[in-house]
N, C-alpha and C positions, 0 to 999 in steps of 0.2 A: 182484321185478324180475329178469328173466333177463339173465345176463351173456353178451355176445357178444364174443369175442376175435378180432381180425384179425391173423394172423401176417404179418410183413413181413421180408424179407431183400433183400439187394442183387439187382438184376436182375429183380424182379417187374414185371409189366405194370401201369402206372399206371391204365389204364382200369378193369381189373377191381378193383383196390384202391379206386379212387374210388367205384365203384358200391356196394361194401359200406359205405364211410364215409357215403355219402349216405343209404342206406336205414336203417342201424342207428345211425349217429352223429348224426343230426339230432334236433331237438327232437321231442317227442311231438306227433302230429297233434291237431288240435282235437277235444275230446271223449274223448280217451284218458286213462284213469286213471293209467296208467304206461307206460313205454316200455322201452328196453333200457339196461342199463349197458354201454356200449361201450368196449372197450379196444384200443389199438393196441399190439401186442407184437412185440418183435424183439431182436436181440442187441446193439443200440446204434444209433448213427446209420447210416442205410442210404441207398443211392441207388436210386431208383425212377424209371426213365426219366431225364428231365432234372431231377428234383427230389431234394432231400435232405430226409430227415425223421428225427426223433428219436422213437422209440416211447415210450409212457407207461410200459410195463412190459417186463420181460425175457420170453424165451420160456417160462420156467417158469410164467408166469401162465396159459398155455393150459390147464394142468391144473385150474385153478379155474373155468374157464368152462363154461357150459351148452352153448354152441355155439361151435365153432372154425371160422373161415373161412381157407382157404389159397388165395390167388389164384395164377394161373399166372404163369410167367415167360417171357421172350422166347426164351431159348436152350433149346430142347427137347432138345438133345443133352447138356446139362449136368445132372448129378445134383443133386438138392436138397441143400442143406447138411446135414451130419450132425446138427448141433445142432437144426435144424428137424425132421428126421425123428424124432429122439429126443424132442423136445418134443411132437410130435403123438402119438407112441406113448404117452407118459406121460399125455397128456390122455385118450386112449382108455381107458387102464387105470384112470383115476381114477373 
């Protein structure tokens, strides 16, 4: 089973985040032998749009995933959090 990790931090766009949750976090479709091991990964409780969520795992879990998804965020003039950049780099190097 392939592991898909969705990185979440404050300020991400909830529509993009919800799409990944719907596609990879749903139950396997009828007839599928296996689906994805889906993990929501972040630095702790985060605010996404008007929602608060608590990730299942820390950003370090990105390095153990076969696929990493990083949704966009609303403020394009703001640099991504350093912890997120470091975690994505570590996942790439793993």
